[in-house]
All heavy atoms as an XYZ file, in Angstrom:
756
protein
N     -13.403    130.475    163.511
C     -14.031    131.653    163.080
C     -13.088    132.863    163.270
O     -12.512    132.975    164.364
C     -15.349    131.858    163.811
C     -16.115    133.097    163.397
S     -17.710    133.107    164.177
C     -18.426    134.456    163.341
N     -12.980    133.711    162.380
C     -12.110    134.841    162.430
C     -12.643    135.931    163.360
O     -13.860    136.120    163.510
C     -11.877    135.452    161.073
O     -11.145    136.627    161.145
N     -11.747    136.669    163.991
C     -12.084    137.816    164.806
C     -12.121    139.110    163.996
O     -12.419    140.138    164.525
C     -11.111    137.967    165.957
C     -11.114    136.816    166.962
C     -10.181    137.110    168.104
O      -9.914    138.265    168.476
N      -9.655    136.060    168.698
N     -11.812    138.965    162.715
C     -11.780    140.178    161.855
C     -13.128    140.827    161.819
O     -14.160    140.110    161.776
C     -11.368    139.730    160.401
O     -10.095    139.060    160.487
C     -11.231    140.944    159.517
N     -13.152    142.153    161.889
C     -14.398    142.901    161.865
C     -14.487    143.674    160.540
O     -13.535    144.418    160.189
C     -14.421    143.909    163.047
C     -15.662    144.786    163.009
C     -14.347    143.170    164.382
N     -15.568    143.467    159.795
C     -15.835    144.136    158.552
C     -16.970    145.148    158.749
O     -18.038    144.790    159.279
C     -16.223    143.136    157.493
C     -15.202    142.194    157.118
N     -14.436    142.299    155.953
C     -14.695    141.072    157.733
C     -13.559    141.305    155.912
N     -13.695    140.529    156.995
N     -16.683    146.378    158.344
C     -17.714    147.463    158.439
C     -17.990    148.010    157.123
O     -17.087    148.264    156.268
C     -17.133    148.594    159.371
C     -16.736    148.066    160.735
C     -18.133    149.795    159.449
C     -17.864    147.524    161.578
N     -19.277    148.224    156.796
C     -19.707    148.949    155.669
C     -20.618    150.032    156.156
O     -21.525    149.790    156.956
C     -20.472    148.092    154.631
O     -19.546    147.087    154.160
C     -20.945    148.895    153.433
N     -20.329    151.298    155.778
C     -21.172    152.397    156.173
C     -21.539    153.246    155.013
O     -20.703    153.479    154.078
C     -20.401    153.264    157.258
N     -22.805    153.755    154.987
C     -23.230    154.670    153.987
C     -23.539    155.960    154.736
O     -24.327    155.976    155.658
C     -24.504    154.139    153.268
C     -24.967    155.187    152.252
C     -24.194    152.813    152.563
N     -22.820    157.003    154.309
C     -22.979    158.335    154.977
C     -23.473    159.303    153.942
O     -22.917    159.410    152.850
C     -21.656    158.786    155.555
C     -21.781    160.250    156.194
C     -21.100    157.784    156.563
N     -24.539    159.980    154.262
C     -25.097    160.981    153.330
C     -25.166    162.371    154.018
O     -25.616    162.433    155.141
C     -26.505    160.523    152.888
O     -26.447    159.188    152.352
C     -27.084    161.504    151.877
N     -24.699    163.341    153.269
C     -24.813    164.772    153.706
C     -25.527    165.550    152.599
O     -25.527    165.095    151.426
C     -23.417    165.354    153.972
C     -22.682    164.627    155.069
C     -22.583    165.489    152.688
N     -26.136    166.652    152.924
C     -26.680    167.509    151.875
C     -25.589    167.855    150.814
O     -24.435    168.054    151.154
C     -27.155    168.731    152.592
C     -27.428    168.261    154.017
C     -26.346    167.239    154.248
N     -25.992    167.908    149.582
C     -25.023    168.128    148.445
C     -24.151    169.315    148.690
O     -22.970    169.291    148.346
C     -25.794    168.207    147.154
N     -24.714    170.396    149.328
C     -23.882    171.575    149.500
C     -22.806    171.410    150.552
O     -21.866    172.232    150.649
C     -24.738    172.775    149.867
C     -25.493    172.648    151.202
C     -26.874    172.026    151.090
O     -27.239    171.365    150.061
O     -27.683    172.201    152.059
N     -22.797    170.267    151.269
C     -21.774    169.995    152.264
C     -20.867    168.844    151.822
O     -19.996    168.385    152.606
C     -22.414    169.617    153.609
C     -23.168    170.742    154.222
N     -22.561    171.884    154.674
C     -24.483    170.880    154.462
C     -23.487    172.733    155.109
N     -24.649    172.082    155.034
N     -21.017    168.410    150.577
C     -20.226    167.253    150.099
C     -18.712    167.497    150.109
O     -17.994    166.640    150.508
C     -20.705    166.875    148.681
N     -18.313    168.698    149.711
C     -16.830    168.965    149.698
C     -16.295    168.996    151.109
O     -15.198    168.449    151.326
C     -16.610    170.319    149.025
N     -16.994    169.549    152.080
C     -16.549    169.595    153.458
C     -16.465    168.141    154.021
O     -15.495    167.803    154.702
C     -17.446    170.449    154.336
N     -17.472    167.335    153.711
C     -17.451    165.962    154.197
C     -16.272    165.182    153.584
O     -15.603    164.409    154.293
C     -18.807    165.291    153.913
N     -16.075    165.358    152.305
C     -14.991    164.679    151.608
C     -13.612    165.035    152.209
O     -12.789    164.196    152.435
C     -15.003    164.981    150.146
C     -14.032    164.182    149.345
C     -14.224    164.190    147.858
O     -15.357    164.461    147.359
O     -13.205    163.981    147.161
N     -13.422    166.333    152.524
C     -12.196    166.752    153.175
C     -12.016    166.087    154.554
O     -10.924    165.681    154.865
C     -12.143    168.269    153.260
N     -13.081    166.014    155.299
C     -13.022    165.410    156.621
C     -12.726    163.928    156.534
O     -11.885    163.331    157.281
C     -14.331    165.601    157.354
N     -13.329    163.240    155.546
C     -13.023    161.837    155.300
C     -11.566    161.651    154.922
O     -10.881    160.698    155.421
C     -13.920    161.252    154.238
C     -15.259    160.819    154.648
C     -16.396    161.307    154.036
C     -15.437    159.895    155.714
C     -17.643    160.884    154.423
C     -16.689    159.488    156.091
C     -17.845    159.963    155.442
N     -11.071    162.483    154.059
C      -9.677    162.344    153.559
C      -8.715    162.450    154.707
O      -7.704    161.664    154.774
C      -9.407    163.388    152.480
N      -8.949    163.341    155.644
C      -8.035    163.511    156.813
C      -8.115    162.269    157.720
O      -7.076    161.774    158.222
C      -8.399    164.737    157.554
N      -9.268    161.717    157.855
C      -9.442    160.512    158.727
C      -8.808    159.259    158.091
O      -8.277    158.433    158.794
C     -10.918    160.314    159.037
S     -11.221    159.031    160.264
N      -8.885    159.141    156.773
C      -8.363    158.004    156.116
C      -6.858    157.812    156.396
O      -6.366    156.742    156.740
C      -8.593    158.057    154.563
C      -7.702    157.067    153.836
C     -10.060    157.806    154.230
N      -6.119    158.874    156.284
C      -4.677    158.867    156.505
C      -4.352    158.346    157.901
O      -3.568    157.402    158.085
C      -4.047    160.258    156.261
C      -2.587    160.270    156.684
C      -4.168    160.662    154.817
N      -5.031    158.922    158.885
C      -4.716    158.507    160.274
C      -5.256    157.078    160.589
O      -4.586    156.303    161.269
C      -5.337    159.484    161.244
N      -6.401    156.756    160.041
C      -6.971    155.437    160.280
C      -6.117    154.312    159.697
O      -5.940    153.259    160.325
C      -8.398    155.353    159.685
O      -9.224    156.278    160.312
N      -5.554    154.539    158.538
C      -4.712    153.521    157.923
C      -3.419    153.224    158.690
O      -2.791    152.233    158.494
C      -4.414    153.873    156.481
C      -5.575    153.735    155.592
C      -5.310    154.028    154.145
N      -6.448    153.852    153.282
C      -6.525    154.283    152.054
N      -5.529    154.960    151.517
N      -7.625    154.112    151.353
N      -3.082    154.161    159.583
C      -1.859    154.041    160.388
C      -2.160    153.221    161.675
O      -1.260    152.847    162.363
C      -1.322    155.400    160.790
C      -0.714    156.152    159.622
C      -0.055    157.472    160.085
N       0.446    158.203    158.976
C       0.295    159.489    158.778
N      -0.370    160.239    159.691
N       0.806    160.080    157.738
N      -3.425    153.004    161.992
C      -3.781    152.259    163.213
C      -3.309    150.805    163.025
O      -3.456    150.228    161.950
C      -5.272    152.311    163.436
C      -5.774    153.715    163.789
C      -7.235    153.669    164.081
O      -7.700    152.874    164.911
O      -7.949    154.499    163.435
N      -2.763    150.260    164.071
C      -2.204    148.887    164.049
C      -3.228    147.851    163.553
O      -2.941    146.936    162.823
C      -1.668    148.530    165.368
C      -1.027    147.159    165.434
C      -0.383    146.847    166.751
O      -0.135    147.738    167.554
O      -0.219    145.643    167.004
N      -4.498    148.019    164.033
C      -5.499    146.976    163.736
C      -6.180    147.148    162.334
O      -6.916    146.331    161.916
C      -6.603    147.001    164.797
N      -5.859    148.290    161.661
C      -6.474    148.546    160.351
C      -5.914    147.610    159.271
O      -4.718    147.536    159.029
C      -6.242    150.014    159.978
S      -7.073    150.429    158.419
N      -6.791    146.898    158.627
C      -6.444    146.025    157.481
C      -6.913    146.682    156.199
O      -6.291    146.474    155.134
C      -7.096    144.655    157.617
C      -6.615    143.917    158.880
C      -5.139    143.628    158.810
N      -4.657    143.010    160.074
C      -3.987    143.651    161.037
N      -3.735    144.957    160.929
N      -3.556    143.048    162.102
N      -7.984    147.395    156.232
C      -8.482    148.126    155.033
C      -9.344    149.315    155.522
O     -10.139    149.169    156.482
C      -9.366    147.222    154.173
C      -9.976    147.911    152.992
C     -10.888    146.981    152.215
O     -11.014    145.822    152.516
N     -11.539    147.528    151.203
N      -9.223    150.441    154.908
C     -10.019    151.626    155.232
C     -10.191    152.411    153.932
O      -9.260    153.097    153.486
C      -9.324    152.432    156.306
C     -10.247    153.416    157.016
C     -10.960    152.986    158.138
C     -10.409    154.735    156.595
C     -11.867    153.870    158.783
C     -11.255    155.585    157.219
C     -11.978    155.146    158.330
O     -12.803    156.055    158.954
N     -11.253    152.224    153.279
C     -11.544    152.835    151.965
C     -12.829    153.663    152.055
O     -13.875    153.088    152.399
C     -11.618    151.816    150.813
C     -11.950    152.526    149.533
C     -10.312    151.043    150.740
N     -12.773    154.942    151.723
C     -13.968    155.768    151.623
C     -14.167    156.075    150.152
O     -13.212    156.580    149.496
C     -13.812    157.092    152.414
C     -13.379    156.816    153.842
C     -15.110    157.886    152.365
C     -14.321    156.091    154.712
N     -15.328    155.836    149.678
C     -15.657    156.117    148.256
C     -16.788    157.125    148.154
O     -17.654    157.212    148.958
C     -16.089    154.820    147.578
O     -15.111    153.800    147.625
N     -16.644    157.948    147.090
C     -17.685    158.950    146.820
C     -18.633    158.366    145.751
O     -18.190    157.755    144.797
C     -16.970    160.144    146.259
C     -17.790    161.145    145.526
C     -17.001    162.221    144.801
N     -15.669    162.563    145.230
C     -14.534    162.267    144.536
N     -14.570    161.623    143.374
N     -13.392    162.592    145.036
N     -19.926    158.533    145.984
C     -20.931    158.117    145.033
C     -20.825    159.101    143.811
O     -21.021    160.280    144.015
C     -22.309    158.108    145.658
C     -23.392    157.564    144.760
O     -23.318    157.680    143.530
O     -24.376    156.986    145.302
N     -20.587    158.601    142.651
C     -20.425    159.500    141.464
C     -21.782    159.888    140.866
O     -21.858    160.753    140.030
C     -19.535    158.845    140.417
C     -20.106    157.564    139.922
C     -18.152    158.698    140.952
C     -19.341    156.975    138.696
N     -22.872    159.263    141.396
C     -24.210    159.590    140.831
C     -25.022    160.395    141.793
O     -26.033    161.017    141.374
C     -24.928    158.284    140.457
C     -24.231    157.613    139.310
C     -24.927    156.328    138.905
O     -25.767    155.773    139.612
O     -24.664    155.867    137.779
N     -24.639    160.461    143.063
C     -25.446    161.266    144.060
C     -24.457    162.053    144.899
O     -23.765    161.473    145.763
C     -26.319    160.330    144.856
C     -27.126    161.086    145.862
C     -28.090    160.277    146.689
C     -28.841    161.175    147.615
N     -29.740    160.428    148.473
N     -24.406    163.335    144.678
C     -23.515    164.186    145.462
C     -23.898    164.094    146.936
O     -25.067    164.134    147.309
C     -23.613    165.645    145.018
N     -22.853    163.968    147.774
C     -23.083    163.922    149.249
C     -23.198    162.545    149.790
O     -23.438    162.397    151.024
N     -23.165    161.527    148.977
C     -23.256    160.173    149.478
C     -21.855    159.490    149.411
O     -21.243    159.514    148.396
C     -24.303    159.327    148.741
C     -24.458    157.941    149.358
C     -25.703    157.226    148.941
N     -25.834    157.153    147.525
C     -26.921    156.690    146.871
N     -27.947    156.320    147.577
N     -26.942    156.650    145.556
N     -21.460    158.885    150.520
C     -20.197    158.234    150.651
C     -20.347    156.832    151.174
O     -21.318    156.593    151.964
C     -19.290    159.040    151.601
C     -19.017    160.444    151.167
C     -19.903    161.442    151.538
C     -17.954    160.735    150.333
C     -19.759    162.774    151.099
C     -17.729    162.053    149.928
C     -18.644    163.088    150.312
N     -19.446    155.914    150.846
C     -19.509    154.548    151.364
C     -18.083    154.244    151.944
O     -17.087    154.476    151.274
C     -19.828    153.546    150.232
C     -19.786    152.122    150.775
C     -21.180    153.846    149.620
N     -18.147    153.760    153.137
C     -16.905    153.312    153.819
C     -16.885    151.800    153.858
O     -17.889    151.174    154.204
C     -16.893    153.872    155.255
N     -15.721    151.242    153.499
C     -15.442    149.857    153.647
C     -14.215    149.646    154.504
O     -13.169    150.147    154.124
C     -15.299    149.155    152.264
C     -16.560    149.121    151.523
O     -17.489    148.438    151.880
N     -16.648    149.893    150.432
N     -14.398    149.020    155.656
C     -13.343    148.935    156.600
C     -13.148    147.463    157.018
O     -14.120    146.721    157.104
C     -13.634    149.721    157.855
C     -14.027    151.147    157.618
C     -14.541    151.833    158.846
O     -14.152    151.402    160.005
O     -15.278    152.795    158.737
N     -11.868    147.125    157.253
C     -11.622    145.764    157.849
C     -10.637    146.025    158.995
O      -9.581    146.640    158.814
C     -10.960    144.815    156.811
C     -10.682    143.466    157.452
C     -11.883    144.607    155.622
N     -10.987    145.462    160.147
C     -10.219    145.619    161.371
C      -9.789    144.262    161.844
O     -10.525    143.277    161.743
C     -11.010    146.347    162.471
C     -11.356    147.735    162.007
C     -12.502    148.131    161.353
C     -10.523    148.873    162.045
N     -12.421    149.430    160.999
C     -11.161    149.923    161.421
C      -9.227    149.106    162.523
C     -10.672    151.178    161.305
C      -8.707    150.357    162.436
C      -9.393    151.403    161.762
N      -8.621    144.112    162.408
C      -8.061    142.853    162.855
C      -8.838    142.235    163.958
O      -8.821    141.003    164.117
C      -6.585    143.040    163.265
N      -9.525    143.071    164.723
C     -10.278    142.533    165.892
C     -11.317    143.557    166.343
O     -11.284    144.708    165.934
C      -9.322    142.280    167.063
O      -8.793    143.554    167.515
N     -12.194    143.078    167.146
C     -13.220    143.962    167.755
C     -12.591    145.049    168.632
O     -12.924    146.203    168.548
C     -14.203    143.146    168.602
C     -15.373    143.972    169.183
C     -16.376    144.472    168.114
O     -16.569    143.786    167.139
O     -16.869    145.584    168.315
N     -11.529    144.662    169.340
C     -10.819    145.629    170.157
C     -10.163    146.716    169.301
O     -10.171    147.898    169.597
C      -9.751    144.956    170.993
N      -9.634    146.303    168.179
C      -9.010    147.258    167.237
C     -10.077    148.196    166.672
O      -9.818    149.400    166.555
N     -11.260    147.690    166.354
C     -12.315    148.564    165.859
C     -12.798    149.504    166.974
O     -12.943    150.678    166.664
C     -13.487    147.664    165.354
C     -14.657    148.479    164.917
C     -14.604    149.387    163.902
C     -15.946    148.333    165.583
C     -15.707    150.149    163.553
C     -17.005    149.050    165.199
C     -16.922    149.985    164.175
N     -12.925    149.045    168.171
C     -13.339    149.876    169.299
C     -12.309    150.993    169.526
O     -12.684    152.152    169.832
C     -13.570    149.077    170.537
C     -14.754    148.145    170.408
C     -16.124    148.836    170.262
O     -16.310    149.977    170.774
O     -17.015    148.222    169.570
N     -11.041    150.654    169.420
C      -9.989    151.618    169.606
C     -10.077    152.714    168.519
O      -9.895    153.917    168.738
C      -8.612    150.996    169.569
N     -10.426    152.294    167.276
C     -10.596    153.251    166.171
C     -11.756    154.241    166.483
O     -11.578    155.393    166.337
C     -10.962    152.479    164.899
C     -11.404    153.369    163.782
N     -10.635    154.305    163.164
C     -12.674    153.387    163.160
C     -11.324    154.933    162.233
N     -12.518    154.403    162.220
N     -12.833    153.728    167.034
C     -13.994    154.574    167.370
C     -13.595    155.654    168.401
O     -14.193    156.708    168.468
C     -15.164    153.746    167.819
C     -15.762    152.779    166.773
C     -16.910    152.015    167.405
C     -16.227    153.552    165.556
N     -12.675    155.291    169.275
C     -12.229    156.149    170.353
C     -11.064    157.071    169.974
O     -10.724    157.995    170.734
C     -11.832    155.371    171.597
N     -10.536    156.856    168.819
C      -9.321    157.636    168.389
C      -9.641    159.098    168.137
O     -10.766    159.388    167.593
C      -8.738    156.989    167.102
N      -8.783    159.984    168.447
C      -9.012    161.419    168.222
C      -9.429    161.786    166.800
O     -10.304    162.598    166.548
C      -7.707    162.099    168.663
C      -7.104    161.102    169.601
C      -7.471    159.760    169.139
N      -8.711    161.193    165.847
C      -9.027    161.553    164.444
C     -10.475    161.109    164.052
O     -11.124    161.773    163.254
C      -8.016    160.964    163.428
C      -7.815    159.498    163.551
N      -6.960    158.908    164.416
C      -8.465    158.477    162.890
C      -6.975    157.588    164.244
N      -7.908    157.308    163.368
N     -10.953    159.988    164.628
C     -12.298    159.559    164.317
C     -13.292    160.484    164.969
O     -14.366    160.793    164.393
C     -12.519    158.112    164.718
C     -13.827    157.598    164.234
C     -14.023    157.239    162.928
C     -14.889    157.515    165.116
C     -15.278    156.777    162.463
C     -16.121    157.042    164.654
C     -16.346    156.671    163.353
N     -13.014    160.933    166.151
C     -13.908    161.883    166.893
C     -13.984    163.228    166.081
O     -15.046    163.812    165.961
C     -13.474    162.102    168.269
C     -13.667    160.873    169.098
C     -13.304    161.074    170.577
C     -13.682    159.789    171.323
N     -13.784    159.950    172.772
N     -12.861    163.634    165.508
C     -12.866    164.874    164.665
C     -13.721    164.625    163.475
O     -14.496    165.544    163.091
C     -11.416    165.266    164.257
C     -11.409    166.338    163.181
C     -10.619    165.718    165.490
N     -13.664    163.438    162.869
C     -14.466    163.161    161.681
C     -15.980    163.202    162.098
O     -16.783    163.851    161.437
C     -14.163    161.795    161.128
C     -15.143    161.272    160.015
C     -15.048    162.147    158.750
C     -14.774    159.832    159.656
N     -16.283    162.615    163.224
C     -17.666    162.652    163.695
C     -18.233    164.013    163.864
O     -19.350    164.307    163.474
N     -17.389    164.877    164.468
C     -17.831    166.277    164.713
C     -18.037    166.996    163.369
O     -18.997    167.766    163.198
C     -16.818    166.994    165.582
N     -17.076    166.793    162.446
C     -17.214    167.449    161.128
C     -18.455    166.960    160.414
O     -19.189    167.805    159.748
C     -15.984    167.174    160.300
N     -18.710    165.649    160.419
C     -19.906    165.151    159.759
C     -21.145    165.643    160.383
O     -22.163    165.923    159.695
C     -19.839    163.646    159.684
C     -18.755    163.034    158.775
C     -18.759    161.498    158.871
C     -18.880    163.505    157.343
N     -21.173    165.737    161.699
C     -22.331    166.283    162.394
C     -22.655    167.701    161.925
O     -23.795    168.059    161.708
C     -22.161    166.248    163.917
N     -21.607    168.530    161.779
C     -21.755    169.888    161.299
C     -22.329    169.921    159.889
O     -23.009    170.831    159.506
C     -20.426    170.619    161.238
C     -19.982    171.155    162.573
C     -18.633    171.813    162.366
C     -18.483    173.087    163.178
N     -17.186    173.744    162.945
N     -22.045    168.893    159.123
C     -22.606    168.734    157.741
C     -23.970    168.166    157.699
O     -24.551    168.049    156.621
C     -21.655    167.883    156.936
S     -20.026    168.555    156.580
N     -24.540    167.806    158.818
C     -25.877    167.207    158.842
C     -25.916    165.817    158.326
O     -26.886    165.387    157.718
N     -24.864    165.035    158.592
C     -24.738    163.695    158.055
C     -25.746    162.733    158.659
O     -26.101    162.785    159.849
C     -23.365    163.178    158.317
N     -26.186    161.807    157.830
C     -27.009    160.647    158.238
C     -26.137    159.418    157.894
O     -25.535    159.400    156.809
C     -28.317    160.639    157.430
C     -29.217    161.804    157.677
C     -29.794    161.823    159.079
O     -30.188    160.806    159.609
N     -29.779    163.019    159.701
N     -26.123    158.488    158.791
C     -25.239    157.311    158.576
C     -25.964    155.993    158.856
O     -26.752    155.903    159.833
C     -23.991    157.427    159.446
N     -25.702    155.042    157.998
C     -26.152    153.666    158.274
C     -24.844    152.875    158.360
O     -24.086    152.756    157.380
C     -26.996    153.121    157.153
C     -27.465    151.712    157.427
C     -28.352    151.118    156.367
O     -28.612    151.787    155.348
O     -28.782    150.013    156.630
N     -24.575    152.289    159.579
C     -23.334    151.559    159.790
C     -23.671    150.102    160.007
O     -24.499    149.785    160.844
C     -22.595    152.137    161.012
C     -22.261    153.626    160.699
C     -21.316    151.430    161.305
C     -21.881    154.414    161.936
N     -23.019    149.251    159.278
C     -23.297    147.805    159.362
C     -22.038    147.012    159.622
O     -21.017    147.258    158.980
C     -23.850    147.338    158.024
C     -25.191    148.037    157.607
S     -25.465    147.810    155.807
C     -24.471    149.119    155.179
N     -22.093    146.097    160.600
C     -21.050    145.095    160.732
C     -21.472    143.989    159.815
O     -22.608    143.444    159.942
C     -20.967    144.618    162.145
C     -20.231    145.553    163.097
C     -19.985    144.918    164.416
C     -19.258    145.899    165.354
N     -19.057    145.373    166.678
N     -20.653    143.641    158.898
C     -21.024    142.620    157.864
C     -20.086    141.432    157.936
O     -18.986    141.542    158.493
C     -21.030    143.247    156.492
C     -22.086    144.364    156.386
C     -19.651    143.759    156.071
N     -20.488    140.345    157.356
C     -19.706    139.112    157.254
C     -19.624    138.727    155.837
O     -20.637    138.371    155.174
C     -20.313    138.014    158.089
C     -19.457    136.774    158.111
C     -20.096    135.692    158.995
O     -21.317    135.571    159.099
N     -19.269    134.964    159.717
N     -18.403    138.826    155.223
C     -18.294    138.430    153.835
C     -18.664    136.946    153.584
O     -18.369    136.103    154.466
C     -16.811    138.635    153.540
C     -16.341    139.545    154.547
C     -17.153    139.269    155.762
N     -19.361    136.673    152.532
C     -19.725    135.305    152.181
C     -18.470    134.524    151.737
O     -18.446    133.324    151.838
C     -20.821    135.281    151.093
C     -22.122    135.997    151.487
C     -23.065    135.939    150.268
C     -22.743    135.290    152.662
N     -17.529    135.238    151.236
C     -16.293    134.648    150.792
C     -15.265    134.624    151.860
O     -14.743    135.684    152.332
C     -15.737    135.489    149.624
C     -14.439    134.973    149.041
O     -13.947    133.927    149.480
O     -13.876    135.643    148.194
N     -14.969    133.396    152.423
C     -14.011    133.269    153.555
C     -12.653    133.841    153.251
O     -11.930    134.256    154.092
C     -13.926    131.849    153.972
C     -15.211    131.344    154.668
C     -15.115    129.901    155.132
O     -13.974    129.416    155.252
O     -16.158    129.309    155.338
N     -12.293    133.847    151.968
C     -10.987    134.415    151.554
C     -10.832    135.892    151.922
O      -9.709    136.412    151.966
C     -10.712    134.126    150.112
N     -11.970    136.568    152.067
C     -11.942    138.022    152.393
C     -11.192    138.266    153.676
O     -10.583    139.316    153.853
C     -13.335    138.600    152.372
N     -11.239    137.342    154.658
C     -10.550    137.541    155.907
C      -9.091    137.319    155.790
O      -8.321    137.802    156.614
C     -11.108    136.563    156.954
C     -12.365    137.082    157.632
O     -12.600    138.261    157.596
O     -13.106    136.244    158.172
N      -8.660    136.715    154.712
C      -7.218    136.512    154.519
C      -6.533    137.721    153.905
O      -5.323    137.827    153.927
C      -6.993    135.265    153.626
N      -7.301    138.595    153.382
C      -6.752    139.821    152.714
C      -6.122    140.773    153.657
O      -6.351    140.837    154.816
C      -7.854    140.507    151.944
């Protein structure tokens, strides 16, 4: 069984804060992708509902994911999203397709 950690998160902010949230996500993406344990870090904007974002992340290990949560750039993102009134649903998921861990 793989130690790879897959995260899917849905983050919603009021529409009037969508641009600020998007800017905060963009800054975090750059730094997160530089983390050694990062295998995938994609933030998508919902094109049908302003202020809704989806994060798809793959981390090499639980320790790598925990290090990401403690990283300064992630804490900055959290503070920015809190200012925007963000609501988040964060899920650790397991792909049904075993090949997903090989990516």
